[in-house]
N, CA, C and O of each residue as an XYZ file, in Angstrom:
532
protein
N     159.808     42.754      8.192
C     160.397     43.625      9.194
C     161.007     42.760     10.280
O     160.344     41.893     10.848
N     162.269     43.004     10.559
C     162.976     42.288     11.612
C     162.527     42.797     12.980
O     162.494     44.003     13.225
N     162.183     41.866     13.861
C     161.864     42.237     15.241
C     163.093     41.950     16.091
O     163.605     40.831     16.103
N     163.557     42.962     16.796
C     164.739     42.836     17.629
C     164.345     42.221     18.966
O     163.917     42.922     19.883
N     164.492     40.924     19.063
C     164.138     40.203     20.289
C     165.070     40.623     21.421
O     166.282     40.724     21.228
N     164.516     40.863     22.576
C     165.303     41.254     23.739
C     165.536     42.744     23.856
O     166.056     43.206     24.872
N     165.165     43.510     22.841
C     165.326     44.960     22.898
C     164.156     45.530     23.691
O     163.017     45.118     23.471
N     164.402     46.466     24.608
C     163.298     47.009     25.411
C     162.263     47.717     24.544
O     162.612     48.434     23.606
N     161.001     47.513     24.861
C     159.931     48.109     24.066
C     159.676     49.569     24.426
O     159.085     50.307     23.638
N     160.111     49.984     25.596
C     159.906     51.372     26.025
C     160.881     51.703     27.141
O     161.529     50.815     27.695
N     160.983     52.978     27.465
C     161.776     53.410     28.604
C     161.047     52.954     29.851
O     159.863     53.253     30.008
N     161.715     52.239     30.742
C     161.032     51.717     31.934
C     160.268     52.803     32.700
O     160.764     53.910     32.906
N     159.071     52.457     33.107
C     158.176     53.310     33.903
C     157.698     54.561     33.167
O     157.302     55.539     33.801
N     157.731     54.535     31.824
C     157.238     55.677     31.047
C     156.448     55.162     29.851
O     156.328     53.956     29.638
N     155.912     56.097     29.079
C     155.228     55.756     27.832
C     156.081     56.087     26.613
O     155.558     56.147     25.500
N     157.392     56.306     26.797
C     158.277     56.578     25.672
C     158.579     55.264     24.966
O     159.278     54.405     25.504
N     158.049     55.119     23.765
C     158.125     53.883     22.991
C     159.470     53.751     22.283
O     159.979     54.731     21.739
N     160.057     52.543     22.284
C     161.309     52.266     21.597
C     161.115     51.359     20.383
O     161.905     51.415     19.441
N     160.073     50.523     20.393
C     159.836     49.599     19.282
C     158.376     49.671     18.854
O     157.517     50.179     19.574
N     158.124     49.144     17.652
C     156.751     49.032     17.176
C     156.394     47.548     17.119
O     157.281     46.699     17.023
N     155.112     47.238     17.176
C     154.680     45.839     17.214
C     154.642     45.185     15.846
O     155.023     44.024     15.700
N     154.186     45.923     14.843
C     154.056     45.329     13.511
C     154.348     46.377     12.447
O     154.260     47.581     12.685
N     154.698     45.877     11.268
C     155.024     46.759     10.146
C     153.785     47.528      9.702
O     152.669     47.012      9.764
N     153.985     48.732      9.264
C     152.914     49.552      8.735
C     152.605     49.052      7.324
O     153.506     49.026      6.485
N     151.376     48.658      7.037
C     151.052     48.144      5.695
C     151.246     49.181      4.584
O     151.389     48.814      3.418
N     151.252     50.461      4.932
C     151.462     51.520      3.945
C     152.940     51.833      3.748
O     153.284     52.696      2.941
N     153.818     51.145      4.472
C     155.254     51.385      4.376
C     155.810     51.950      5.668
O     155.070     52.461      6.509
N     157.103     51.854      5.813
C     157.776     52.312      7.028
C     157.673     53.826      7.167
O     157.726     54.556      6.177
N     157.526     54.282      8.390
C     157.527     55.717      8.661
C     158.899     56.272      8.307
O     159.920     55.667      8.634
N     158.926     57.393      7.656
C     160.164     57.995      7.175
C     161.036     58.469      8.332
O     160.551     59.131      9.251
N     162.325     58.129      8.285
C     163.294     58.645      9.237
C     163.714     60.038      8.794
O     164.049     60.244      7.627
N     163.699     60.991      9.711
C     164.088     62.364      9.420
C     164.936     62.860     10.580
O     164.490     62.840     11.727
N     166.153     63.303     10.294
C     167.008     63.824     11.354
C     166.329     65.041     11.989
O     166.014     66.013     11.303
N     166.111     64.977     13.287
C     165.438     66.064     14.009
C     166.455     66.860     14.809
O     167.394     66.301     15.375
N     166.259     68.149     14.848
C     167.145     69.018     15.612
C     166.775     68.952     17.088
O     165.605     69.086     17.447
N     167.777     68.746     17.944
C     167.542     68.729     19.392
C     167.948     70.088     19.958
O     169.127     70.440     19.974
N     166.968     70.833     20.413
C     167.233     72.144     20.988
C     167.474     72.025     22.482
O     167.056     71.058     23.119
N     168.149     73.017     23.029
C     168.498     73.009     24.455
C     167.281     73.043     25.373
O     167.363     72.610     26.522
N     166.157     73.550     24.883
C     164.983     73.686     25.743
C     164.071     72.457     25.731
O     162.932     72.538     26.191
N     164.557     71.308     25.208
C     163.755     70.080     25.257
C     163.527     69.694     26.705
O     164.355     69.987     27.568
N     162.429     69.049     26.969
C     162.098     68.690     28.349
C     163.071     67.634     28.875
O     163.611     66.841     28.104
N     163.287     67.628     30.180
C     164.169     66.606     30.765
C     163.682     65.184     30.480
O     164.496     64.274     30.318
N     162.376     64.987     30.419
C     161.844     63.650     30.125
C     162.229     63.214     28.711
O     162.589     62.057     28.495
N     162.155     64.132     27.752
C     162.562     63.810     26.377
C     164.050     63.497     26.303
O     164.459     62.581     25.590
N     164.852     64.247     27.029
C     166.305     63.992     27.041
C     166.602     62.634     27.664
O     167.481     61.914     27.192
N     165.866     62.276     28.732
C     166.056     60.948     29.355
C     165.651     59.841     28.387
O     166.299     58.796     28.333
N     164.582     60.065     27.622
C     164.144     59.066     26.635
C     165.210     58.879     25.558
O     165.491     57.747     25.162
N     165.808     59.968     25.078
C     166.883     59.870     24.092
C     168.070     59.097     24.666
O     168.626     58.212     24.016
N     168.442     59.446     25.887
C     169.580     58.778     26.528
C     169.269     57.302     26.773
O     170.124     56.442     26.565
N     168.062     57.014     27.209
C     167.676     55.621     27.454
C     167.654     54.798     26.185
O     168.079     53.643     26.184
N     167.159     55.385     25.095
C     167.115     54.679     23.814
C     168.532     54.425     23.304
O     168.838     53.327     22.839
N     169.393     55.435     23.390
C     170.775     55.262     22.951
C     171.492     54.229     23.815
O     172.264     53.419     23.301
N     171.245     54.249     25.119
C     171.852     53.251     26.003
C     171.387     51.844     25.642
O     172.173     50.898     25.684
N     170.113     51.706     25.287
C     169.585     50.402     24.875
C     170.222     49.956     23.558
O     170.555     48.782     23.399
N     170.393     50.885     22.614
C     171.052     50.548     21.349
C     172.478     50.057     21.590
O     172.912     49.062     21.010
N     173.198     50.771     22.454
C     174.582     50.397     22.751
C     174.636     49.058     23.472
O     175.481     48.220     23.159
N     173.745     48.848     24.431
C     173.730     47.583     25.170
C     173.372     46.411     24.257
O     173.908     45.315     24.417
N     172.479     46.633     23.312
C     171.991     45.553     22.452
C     172.896     45.305     21.241
O     173.120     44.155     20.864
N     173.424     46.388     20.622
C     174.180     46.251     19.385
C     175.648     46.644     19.501
O     176.467     46.204     18.693
N     175.994     47.461     20.488
C     177.364     47.944     20.585
C     177.714     48.776     19.364
O     176.934     49.629     18.940
N     178.893     48.525     18.797
C     179.334     49.261     17.612
C     178.989     48.531     16.323
O     179.335     48.997     15.237
N     178.314     47.397     16.426
C     177.965     46.591     15.255
C     176.830     47.241     14.461
O     176.036     48.012     14.999
N     176.775     46.914     13.181
C     175.679     47.370     12.331
C     174.406     46.624     12.729
O     174.460     45.478     13.174
N     173.266     47.286     12.563
C     171.982     46.654     12.865
C     170.934     47.155     11.892
O     171.042     48.252     11.346
N     169.911     46.326     11.684
C     168.786     46.718     10.835
C     167.841     47.611     11.619
O     167.695     47.475     12.834
N     167.204     48.525     10.903
C     166.186     49.381     11.526
C     165.071     48.523     12.115
O     164.682     48.718     13.266
N     164.557     47.581     11.342
C     163.538     46.650     11.815
C     162.397     47.329     12.528
O     161.796     48.268     12.007
N     162.093     46.846     13.738
C     160.949     47.361     14.483
C     161.303     48.496     15.437
O     160.517     48.813     16.330
N     162.471     49.115     15.269
C     162.827     50.247     16.116
C     161.971     51.457     15.734
O     161.736     51.705     14.551
N     161.515     52.194     16.718
C     160.600     53.312     16.513
C     161.258     54.428     15.701
O     162.339     54.906     16.046
N     160.589     54.837     14.616
C     161.123     55.865     13.718
C     161.283     57.208     14.428
O     162.268     57.913     14.206
N     160.342     57.559     15.263
C     160.425     58.826     15.977
C     161.619     58.878     16.904
O     162.334     59.880     16.941
N     161.842     57.826     17.643
C     162.974     57.760     18.574
C     164.299     57.752     17.808
O     165.250     58.423     18.208
N     164.365     56.985     16.695
C     165.585     56.962     15.879
C     165.869     58.335     15.273
O     167.026     58.740     15.160
N     164.818     59.046     14.887
C     164.987     60.336     14.227
C     165.667     61.365     15.128
O     166.366     62.246     14.629
N     165.477     61.272     16.433
C     166.130     62.212     17.348
C     167.639     61.995     17.398
O     168.381     62.908     17.762
N     168.105     60.794     17.036
C     169.537     60.470     17.091
C     170.175     60.389     15.705
O     171.400     60.385     15.588
N     169.365     60.325     14.667
C     169.828     60.093     13.302
C     170.753     61.214     12.819
O     170.464     62.398     12.992
N     171.859     60.814     12.218
C     172.814     61.771     11.678
C     173.832     62.242     12.688
O     174.798     62.911     12.322
N     173.643     61.912     13.937
C     174.598     62.263     14.981
C     175.085     60.975     15.640
O     176.105     60.415     15.237
N     174.365     60.512     16.640
C     174.781     59.307     17.363
C     174.474     58.026     16.593
O     175.174     57.028     16.760
N     173.455     58.037     15.765
C     173.102     56.890     14.926
C     173.269     57.317     13.472
O     172.672     58.297     13.028
N     174.091     56.565     12.736
C     174.370     56.909     11.342
C     174.003     55.737     10.435
O     174.030     54.577     10.846
N     173.663     56.068      9.199
C     173.323     55.050      8.209
C     174.596     54.393      7.703
O     175.641     55.033      7.587
N     174.491     53.112      7.408
C     175.579     52.390      6.751
C     175.249     52.439      5.269
O     174.248     51.873      4.831
N     176.084     53.111      4.504
C     175.776     53.314      3.097
C     174.816     54.475      2.937
O     174.728     55.355      3.793
N     174.098     54.460      1.825
C     173.131     55.523      1.539
C     171.851     55.281      2.353
O     171.337     54.163      2.403
N     171.353     56.338      2.980
C     170.147     56.231      3.805
C     168.899     56.122      2.934
O     168.647     56.966      2.075
N     168.127     55.069      3.172
C     166.783     54.960      2.600
C     165.843     55.134      3.791
O     165.646     54.192      4.559
N     165.265     56.316      3.958
C     164.506     56.615      5.173
C     163.214     55.834      5.347
O     162.610     55.891      6.419
N     162.768     55.103      4.324
C     161.507     54.362      4.440
C     161.716     52.856      4.303
O     160.794     52.140      3.912
N     162.904     52.372      4.616
C     163.219     50.953      4.472
C     163.432     50.320      5.845
O     164.307     50.746      6.598
N     162.630     49.302      6.170
C     162.802     48.583      7.429
C     164.130     47.831      7.458
O     164.626     47.507      8.537
N     164.720     47.545      6.284
C     165.979     46.804      6.204
C     167.215     47.702      6.229
O     168.333     47.199      6.113
N     167.044     49.009      6.377
C     168.165     49.943      6.395
C     169.138     49.572      7.508
O     168.737     49.356      8.652
N     170.428     49.499      7.158
C     171.454     49.223      8.160
C     171.899     50.528      8.803
O     172.121     51.532      8.126
N     172.023     50.491     10.120
C     172.453     51.638     10.919
C     173.557     51.185     11.855
O     173.779     49.986     12.022
N     174.245     52.128     12.463
C     175.206     51.813     13.519
C     175.323     53.013     14.453
O     175.006     54.144     14.086
N     175.784     52.738     15.662
C     175.992     53.793     16.655
C     177.402     54.334     16.478
O     178.362     53.564     16.460
N     177.537     55.643     16.349
C     178.846     56.301     16.311
C     179.230     56.560     17.766
O     178.741     57.499     18.394
N     180.108     55.715     18.285
C     180.411     55.752     19.722
C     181.057     57.068     20.148
O     180.784     57.543     21.250
N     181.900     57.671     19.319
C     182.541     58.922     19.727
C     181.505     60.038     19.861
O     181.576     60.840     20.793
N     180.552     60.095     18.943
C     179.497     61.111     19.035
C     178.532     60.783     20.166
O     177.994     61.689     20.801
N     178.306     59.502     20.422
C     177.437     59.104     21.536
C     178.046     59.536     22.864
O     177.338     60.033     23.739
N     179.358     59.350     23.018
C     180.022     59.762     24.254
C     180.001     61.277     24.413
O     179.840     61.784     25.523
N     180.164     61.999     23.309
C     180.146     63.457     23.373
C     178.742     63.987     23.670
O     178.588     64.930     24.445
N     177.721     63.387     23.059
C     176.352     63.872     23.223
C     175.665     63.414     24.490
O     174.810     64.119     25.027
N     176.033     62.230     24.975
C     175.382     61.648     26.153
C     176.426     61.062     27.107
O     176.476     59.846     27.295
N     177.258     61.914     27.711
C     178.310     61.393     28.591
C     177.767     60.655     29.811
O     178.462     59.818     30.387
N     176.526     60.959     30.209
C     175.942     60.305     31.385
C     175.742     58.811     31.170
O     175.729     58.052     32.139
N     175.587     58.378     29.943
C     175.424     56.949     29.655
C     176.698     56.195     29.997
O     176.652     55.075     30.506
N     177.832     56.816     29.716
C     179.121     56.161     29.896
C     179.692     56.382     31.292
O     180.584     55.649     31.719
N     179.184     57.392     32.009
C     179.679     57.691     33.347
C     179.179     56.692     34.374
O     179.917     56.320     35.286
N     177.934     56.253     34.240
C     177.317     55.349     35.210
C     176.700     54.184     34.456
O     175.627     54.325     33.868
N     177.368     53.026     34.465
C     176.921     51.873     33.688
C     175.549     51.365     34.101
O     174.846     50.789     33.270
N     175.141     51.552     35.341
C     173.881     50.994     35.818
C     172.703     51.954     35.645
O     171.568     51.580     35.939
N     172.944     53.180     35.177
C     171.864     54.159     35.090
C     170.704     53.683     34.224
O     169.545     53.881     34.590
N     170.996     53.051     33.070
C     169.941     52.628     32.161
C     169.889     51.122     31.994
O     168.810     50.573     31.768
N     171.010     50.440     32.098
C     171.083     49.040     31.712
C     170.461     48.047     32.670
O     170.097     46.952     32.240
N     170.320     48.366     33.930
C     169.891     47.379     34.915
C     168.484     46.849     34.653
O     168.246     45.652     34.809
N     167.555     47.706     34.261
C     166.173     47.280     34.034
C     166.015     46.414     32.791
O     164.972     45.787     32.605
N     167.045     46.371     31.931
C     166.920     45.679     30.655
C     167.669     44.368     30.623
O     167.697     43.709     29.584
N     168.273     43.968     31.715
C     168.986     42.694     31.736
C     167.986     41.551     31.730
O     166.878     41.665     32.255
N     168.406     40.438     31.121
C     167.589     39.237     31.136
C     167.873     38.479     32.418
O     169.025     38.171     32.724
N     166.834     38.181     33.159
C     166.988     37.411     34.386
C     167.397     38.286     35.560
O     167.469     39.508     35.431
N     167.665     37.665     36.706
C     168.007     38.417     37.906
C     169.425     38.991     37.806
O     170.285     38.446     37.114
N     169.642     40.090     38.508
C     170.960     40.695     38.542
C     171.930     39.776     39.262
O     171.518     38.912     40.037
N     173.233     39.964     39.002
C     174.233     39.068     39.585
C     174.260     39.144     41.102
O     174.542     38.148     41.769
N     173.968     40.315     41.653
C     174.048     40.451     43.097
C     172.754     40.059     43.808
O     172.678     40.139     45.034
N     171.731     39.637     43.053
C     170.487     39.177     43.680
C     170.694     37.782     44.250
O     171.189     36.887     43.566
N     170.311     37.609     45.507
C     170.444     36.329     46.162
C     169.074     35.662     46.189
O     168.155     36.188     46.817
N     168.909     34.506     45.518
C     167.580     33.882     45.468
C     167.107     33.331     46.801
O     165.932     32.992     46.941
N     167.989     33.234     47.781
C     167.614     32.661     49.087
C     166.964     33.660     49.994
O     166.596     33.323     51.120
């Protein structure tokens, strides 16, 4: 299982998990496209937006392996903002995925409206405007 170094492990200041620590010895948890209803809690919607923002910041439009990305979090975006490259094998840690940017912009316009809303907490090192003196 590929571990995505530098990818945030959770939504900052919450318990919404984005990655797993180790492979499941019984096999990868199955990815299943989940329906997002309008009555989902605001916290769940923020977690979806934060996870998608992290995917975009880390991978952009490039293909990426599922690896240690959380199956539950991926399942909320699967088939819409995150699509399989080739035929989907829902239980394969090596499955290639990519972000569909047009659907991401349509589904989560707030990510693209304010660049600092999600990305600031995930930068490596101090922000550019931080003065060490």
